[in-house]
N, CA, C and O atoms as a GROMACS GRO file, in nm:
protein
  316
    1MET      N    1  -0.598   1.283  -0.534
    1MET     CA    2  -0.518   1.168  -0.497
    1MET      C    3  -0.532   1.145  -0.348
    1MET      O    4  -0.547   1.239  -0.270
    2THR      N    5  -0.525   1.020  -0.309
    2THR     CA    6  -0.538   0.982  -0.169
    2THR      C    7  -0.412   1.016  -0.092
    2THR      O    8  -0.301   0.987  -0.137
    3GLN      N    9  -0.429   1.078   0.021
    3GLN     CA   10  -0.316   1.110   0.108
    3GLN      C   11  -0.294   0.993   0.201
    3GLN      O   12  -0.384   0.955   0.276
    4LEU      N   13  -0.175   0.936   0.197
    4LEU     CA   14  -0.144   0.826   0.286
    4LEU      C   15  -0.091   0.880   0.417
    4LEU      O   16  -0.001   0.964   0.420
    5THR      N   17  -0.147   0.832   0.525
    5THR     CA   18  -0.096   0.870   0.656
    5THR      C   19  -0.050   0.743   0.724
    5THR      O   20  -0.132   0.658   0.760
    6THR      N   21   0.078   0.731   0.742
    6THR     CA   22   0.133   0.613   0.807
    6THR      C   23   0.228   0.657   0.916
    6THR      O   24   0.279   0.770   0.915
    7THR      N   25   0.251   0.570   1.008
    7THR     CA   26   0.350   0.599   1.110
    7THR      C   27   0.488   0.573   1.050
    7THR      O   28   0.502   0.491   0.960
    8PRO      N   29   0.588   0.642   1.099
    8PRO     CA   30   0.722   0.622   1.044
    8PRO      C   31   0.766   0.475   1.056
    8PRO      O   32   0.753   0.414   1.162
    9SER      N   33   0.816   0.422   0.946
    9SER     CA   34   0.864   0.284   0.948
    9SER      C   35   0.972   0.270   0.843
    9SER      O   36   0.996   0.360   0.762
   10SER      N   37   1.037   0.156   0.845
   10SER     CA   38   1.143   0.131   0.748
   10SER      C   39   1.089   0.054   0.628
   10SER      O   40   1.167   0.009   0.544
   11ARG      N   41   0.958   0.039   0.618
   11ARG     CA   42   0.899  -0.034   0.506
   11ARG      C   43   0.902   0.051   0.380
   11ARG      O   44   0.878   0.172   0.383
   12THR      N   45   0.932  -0.014   0.269
   12THR     CA   46   0.930   0.055   0.141
   12THR      C   47   0.786   0.063   0.090
   12THR      O   48   0.698  -0.005   0.142
   13ASP      N   49   0.764   0.146  -0.011
   13ASP     CA   50   0.631   0.154  -0.070
   13ASP      C   51   0.588   0.019  -0.126
   13ASP      O   52   0.471  -0.018  -0.116
   14ALA      N   53   0.683  -0.056  -0.184
   14ALA     CA   54   0.650  -0.188  -0.238
   14ALA      C   55   0.607  -0.283  -0.126
   14ALA      O   56   0.515  -0.362  -0.145
   15GLU      N   57   0.673  -0.277  -0.012
   15GLU     CA   58   0.635  -0.361   0.102
   15GLU      C   59   0.498  -0.320   0.157
   15GLU      O   60   0.416  -0.406   0.191
   16LEU      N   61   0.473  -0.190   0.164
   16LEU     CA   62   0.342  -0.143   0.209
   16LEU      C   63   0.233  -0.186   0.112
   16LEU      O   64   0.124  -0.225   0.154
   17LEU      N   65   0.263  -0.179  -0.019
   17LEU     CA   66   0.167  -0.222  -0.120
   17LEU      C   67   0.132  -0.369  -0.103
   17LEU      O   68   0.015  -0.407  -0.112
   18ALA      N   69   0.232  -0.452  -0.078
   18ALA     CA   70   0.207  -0.594  -0.056
   18ALA      C   71   0.119  -0.616   0.067
   18ALA      O   72   0.030  -0.701   0.065
   19ALA      N   73   0.144  -0.540   0.173
   19ALA     CA   74   0.064  -0.552   0.295
   19ALA      C   75  -0.080  -0.509   0.270
   19ALA      O   76  -0.173  -0.572   0.320
   20VAL      N   77  -0.098  -0.402   0.195
   20VAL     CA   78  -0.233  -0.353   0.164
   20VAL      C   79  -0.307  -0.456   0.079
   20VAL      O   80  -0.425  -0.483   0.102
   21ARG      N   81  -0.238  -0.512  -0.019
   21ARG     CA   82  -0.302  -0.615  -0.103
   21ARG      C   83  -0.339  -0.738  -0.021
   21ARG      O   84  -0.442  -0.801  -0.046
   22ASP      N   85  -0.256  -0.774   0.076
   22ASP     CA   86  -0.288  -0.886   0.164
   22ASP      C   87  -0.412  -0.852   0.247
   22ASP      O   88  -0.499  -0.937   0.266
   23ALA      N   89  -0.419  -0.730   0.296
   23ALA     CA   90  -0.535  -0.688   0.375
   23ALA      C   91  -0.662  -0.692   0.290
   23ALA      O   92  -0.767  -0.735   0.336
   24ILE      N   93  -0.652  -0.646   0.164
   24ILE     CA   94  -0.768  -0.651   0.074
   24ILE      C   95  -0.812  -0.795   0.054
   24ILE      O   96  -0.931  -0.826   0.057
   25TYR      N   97  -0.715  -0.885   0.033
   25TYR     CA   98  -0.748  -1.027   0.017
   25TYR      C   99  -0.821  -1.080   0.140
   25TYR      O  100  -0.923  -1.148   0.128
   26ARG      N  101  -0.769  -1.047   0.257
   26ARG     CA  102  -0.831  -1.098   0.380
   26ARG      C  103  -0.971  -1.042   0.400
   26ARG      O  104  -1.062  -1.114   0.441
   27VAL      N  105  -0.989  -0.913   0.370
   27VAL     CA  106  -1.120  -0.852   0.386
   27VAL      C  107  -1.220  -0.916   0.291
   27VAL      O  108  -1.334  -0.944   0.329
   28THR      N  109  -1.178  -0.940   0.166
   28THR     CA  110  -1.271  -0.994   0.067
   28THR      C  111  -1.294  -1.144   0.080
   28THR      O  112  -1.380  -1.198   0.011
   29THR      N  113  -1.220  -1.211   0.167
   29THR     CA  114  -1.241  -1.354   0.188
   29THR      C  115  -1.303  -1.382   0.325
   29THR      O  116  -1.289  -1.492   0.379
   30GLY      N  117  -1.370  -1.283   0.380
   30GLY     CA  118  -1.448  -1.307   0.500
   30GLY      C  119  -1.388  -1.263   0.631
   30GLY      O  120  -1.442  -1.295   0.737
   31HIS      N  121  -1.278  -1.192   0.629
   31HIS     CA  122  -1.215  -1.148   0.753
   31HIS      C  123  -1.241  -0.999   0.781
   31HIS      O  124  -1.162  -0.932   0.846
   32GLN      N  125  -1.352  -0.949   0.731
   32GLN     CA  126  -1.386  -0.808   0.744
   32GLN      C  127  -1.425  -0.771   0.886
   32GLN      O  128  -1.388  -0.664   0.935
   33SER      N  129  -1.499  -0.859   0.953
   33SER     CA  130  -1.547  -0.823   1.085
   33SER      C  131  -1.571  -0.949   1.169
   33SER      O  132  -1.569  -1.061   1.119
   34PHE      N  133  -1.594  -0.926   1.297
   34PHE     CA  134  -1.626  -1.036   1.386
   34PHE      C  135  -1.723  -0.984   1.491
   34PHE      O  136  -1.736  -0.863   1.511
   35THR      N  137  -1.790  -1.077   1.558
   35THR     CA  138  -1.892  -1.039   1.657
   35THR      C  139  -1.854  -1.094   1.794
   35THR      O  140  -1.818  -1.211   1.808
   36ILE      N  141  -1.863  -1.008   1.895
   36ILE     CA  142  -1.842  -1.049   2.033
   36ILE      C  143  -1.962  -0.999   2.114
   36ILE      O  144  -1.990  -0.879   2.116
   37ASP      N  145  -2.031  -1.091   2.178
   37ASP     CA  146  -2.149  -1.057   2.259
   37ASP      C  147  -2.249  -0.972   2.182
   37ASP      O  148  -2.308  -0.879   2.236
   38GLY      N  149  -2.269  -1.006   2.056
   38GLY     CA  150  -2.368  -0.936   1.975
   38GLY      C  151  -2.322  -0.803   1.916
   38GLY      O  152  -2.397  -0.738   1.844
   39VAL      N  153  -2.198  -0.762   1.946
   39VAL     CA  154  -2.144  -0.638   1.891
   39VAL      C  155  -2.051  -0.671   1.775
   39VAL      O  156  -1.960  -0.753   1.789
   40VAL      N  157  -2.076  -0.607   1.660
   40VAL     CA  158  -1.994  -0.633   1.541
   40VAL      C  159  -1.878  -0.534   1.539
   40VAL      O  160  -1.898  -0.413   1.549
   41TYR      N  161  -1.758  -0.586   1.526
   41TYR     CA  162  -1.637  -0.506   1.517
   41TYR      C  163  -1.582  -0.518   1.375
   41TYR      O  164  -1.558  -0.628   1.326
   42THR      N  165  -1.563  -0.404   1.309
   42THR     CA  166  -1.511  -0.403   1.172
   42THR      C  167  -1.362  -0.379   1.176
   42THR      O  168  -1.314  -0.287   1.244
   43LEU      N  169  -1.287  -0.461   1.103
   43LEU     CA  170  -1.142  -0.453   1.104
   43LEU      C  171  -1.086  -0.357   1.000
   43LEU      O  172  -0.986  -0.292   1.026
   44ALA      N  173  -1.148  -0.348   0.885
   44ALA     CA  174  -1.090  -0.268   0.778
   44ALA      C  175  -1.198  -0.208   0.690
   44ALA      O  176  -1.308  -0.262   0.678
   45ASN      N  177  -1.165  -0.097   0.630
   45ASN     CA  178  -1.254  -0.031   0.537
   45ASN      C  179  -1.203  -0.061   0.396
   45ASN      O  180  -1.097  -0.012   0.357
   46LEU      N  181  -1.276  -0.142   0.320
   46LEU     CA  182  -1.231  -0.187   0.189
   46LEU      C  183  -1.209  -0.069   0.094
   46LEU      O  184  -1.112  -0.069   0.017
   47ASP      N  185  -1.297   0.030   0.097
   47ASP     CA  186  -1.278   0.147   0.010
   47ASP      C  187  -1.147   0.217   0.040
   47ASP      O  188  -1.074   0.256  -0.051
   48GLN      N  189  -1.117   0.234   0.167
   48GLN     CA  190  -0.992   0.300   0.206
   48GLN      C  191  -0.871   0.217   0.163
   48GLN      O  192  -0.772   0.271   0.116
   49LEU      N  193  -0.880   0.086   0.179
   49LEU     CA  194  -0.770  -0.001   0.137
   49LEU      C  195  -0.747   0.009  -0.014
   49LEU      O  196  -0.633   0.012  -0.060
   50ARG      N  197  -0.855   0.015  -0.091
   50ARG     CA  198  -0.841   0.026  -0.237
   50ARG      C  199  -0.779   0.160  -0.277
   50ARG      O  200  -0.700   0.167  -0.371
   51ARG      N  201  -0.814   0.266  -0.206
   51ARG     CA  202  -0.752   0.397  -0.234
   51ARG      C  203  -0.603   0.394  -0.200
   51ARG      O  204  -0.521   0.447  -0.275
   52MET      N  205  -0.570   0.330  -0.089
   52MET     CA  206  -0.429   0.317  -0.052
   52MET      C  207  -0.353   0.234  -0.155
   52MET      O  208  -0.240   0.267  -0.190
   53GLU      N  209  -0.417   0.127  -0.203
   53GLU     CA  210  -0.353   0.042  -0.304
   53GLU      C  211  -0.324   0.122  -0.431
   53GLU      O  212  -0.216   0.110  -0.488
   54ALA      N  213  -0.420   0.202  -0.475
   54ALA     CA  214  -0.401   0.282  -0.596
   54ALA      C  215  -0.287   0.383  -0.578
   54ALA      O  216  -0.204   0.400  -0.667
   55ALA      N  217  -0.285   0.450  -0.464
   55ALA     CA  218  -0.181   0.550  -0.439
   55ALA      C  219  -0.043   0.484  -0.430
   55ALA      O  220   0.053   0.535  -0.487
   56LEU      N  221  -0.034   0.373  -0.359
   56LEU     CA  222   0.095   0.304  -0.346
   56LEU      C  223   0.140   0.246  -0.480
   56LEU      O  224   0.258   0.250  -0.513
   57SER      N  225   0.046   0.192  -0.557
   57SER     CA  226   0.080   0.138  -0.690
   57SER      C  227   0.140   0.247  -0.777
   57SER      O  228   0.238   0.224  -0.847
   58ALA      N  229   0.080   0.366  -0.772
   58ALA     CA  230   0.132   0.478  -0.851
   58ALA      C  231   0.271   0.517  -0.805
   58ALA      O  232   0.359   0.543  -0.888
   59ARG      N  233   0.292   0.521  -0.673
   59ARG     CA  234   0.425   0.557  -0.621
   59ARG      C  235   0.530   0.454  -0.656
   59ARG      O  236   0.643   0.490  -0.691
   60VAL      N  237   0.495   0.326  -0.647
   60VAL     CA  238   0.589   0.220  -0.682
   60VAL      C  239   0.622   0.226  -0.831
   60VAL      O  240   0.738   0.212  -0.870
   61ALA      N  241   0.520   0.247  -0.914
   61ALA     CA  242   0.543   0.256  -1.058
   61ALA      C  243   0.630   0.376  -1.092
   61ALA      O  244   0.718   0.368  -1.178
   62GLN      N  245   0.606   0.488  -1.026
   62GLN     CA  246   0.683   0.609  -1.051
   62GLN      C  247   0.829   0.587  -1.012
   62GLN      O  248   0.919   0.626  -1.086
   63THR      N  249   0.851   0.526  -0.898
   63THR     CA  250   0.987   0.501  -0.852
   63THR      C  251   1.060   0.402  -0.942
   63THR      O  252   1.177   0.422  -0.975
   64SER      N  253   0.991   0.296  -0.981
   64SER     CA  254   1.057   0.194  -1.062
   64SER      C  255   1.084   0.241  -1.205
   64SER      O  256   1.172   0.188  -1.272
   65SER      N  257   1.008   0.341  -1.252
   65SER     CA  258   1.029   0.391  -1.388
   65SER      C  259   1.134   0.501  -1.391
   65SER      O  260   1.173   0.546  -1.499
   66GLY      N  261   1.179   0.544  -1.276
   66GLY     CA  262   1.277   0.651  -1.270
   66GLY      C  263   1.213   0.789  -1.269
   66GLY      O  264   1.283   0.889  -1.258
   67ALA      N  265   1.081   0.794  -1.279
   67ALA     CA  266   1.012   0.923  -1.283
   67ALA      C  267   1.028   0.999  -1.152
   67ALA      O  268   1.018   1.122  -1.149
   68GLY      N  269   1.053   0.929  -1.044
   68GLY     CA  270   1.073   0.994  -0.915
   68GLY      C  271   1.201   1.073  -0.910
   68GLY      O  272   1.223   1.152  -0.818
   69TYR      N  273   1.286   1.052  -1.007
   69TYR     CA  274   1.414   1.121  -1.014
   69TYR      C  275   1.424   1.203  -1.142
   69TYR      O  276   1.532   1.218  -1.198
   70GLY      N  277   1.313   1.255  -1.187
   70GLY     CA  278   1.312   1.336  -1.308
   70GLY      C  279   1.333   1.253  -1.434
   70GLY      O  280   1.362   1.308  -1.540
   71GLY      N  281   1.318   1.122  -1.424
   71GLY     CA  282   1.334   1.037  -1.540
   71GLY      C  283   1.479   1.015  -1.579
   71GLY      O  284   1.507   0.958  -1.684
   72ILE      N  285   1.572   1.061  -1.497
   72ILE     CA  286   1.714   1.049  -1.528
   72ILE      C  287   1.772   0.932  -1.451
   72ILE      O  288   1.754   0.919  -1.330
   73ARG      N  289   1.840   0.846  -1.524
   73ARG     CA  290   1.908   0.734  -1.459
   73ARG      C  291   2.056   0.747  -1.485
   73ARG      O  292   2.098   0.795  -1.591
   74SER      N  293   2.134   0.706  -1.391
   74SER     CA  294   2.279   0.717  -1.404
   74SER      C  295   2.343   0.586  -1.363
   74SER      O  296   2.301   0.521  -1.267
   75THR      N  297   2.444   0.547  -1.439
   75THR     CA  298   2.519   0.426  -1.407
   75THR      C  299   2.667   0.462  -1.402
   75THR      O  300   2.719   0.528  -1.491
   76GLN      N  301   2.732   0.419  -1.298
   76GLN     CA  302   2.874   0.444  -1.286
   76GLN      C  303   2.950   0.315  -1.314
   76GLN      O  304   2.920   0.211  -1.256
   77VAL      N  305   3.048   0.324  -1.405
   77VAL     CA  306   3.130   0.208  -1.437
   77VAL      C  307   3.271   0.238  -1.391
   77VAL      O  308   3.329   0.340  -1.428
   78VAL      N  309   3.326   0.149  -1.312
   78VAL     CA  310   3.461   0.169  -1.259
   78VAL      C  311   3.548   0.055  -1.312
   78VAL      O  312   3.513  -0.062  -1.301
   79PHE      N  313   3.663   0.093  -1.371
   79PHE     CA  314   3.758  -0.006  -1.424
   79PHE      C  315   3.877  -0.016  -1.334
   79PHE      O  316   3.968  -0.094  -1.361
   0.00000   0.00000   0.00000
């Protein structure tokens, strides 16, 4: 599994997943690199972005299914 290394932030996994998917979209629509004075600068590694997307998708799915909490869900009803 891909190890995600991110700087501490208040973003949720779902928010990070959306950002990664946006980056993949931008890379695949021609925003991968640019040239200045004949030197090509690459902005993103598509393979790395896809690995991050897979890892984040799994984490979001695990959290939303309750599997992140042993599959146990609890609801408190107060009258």
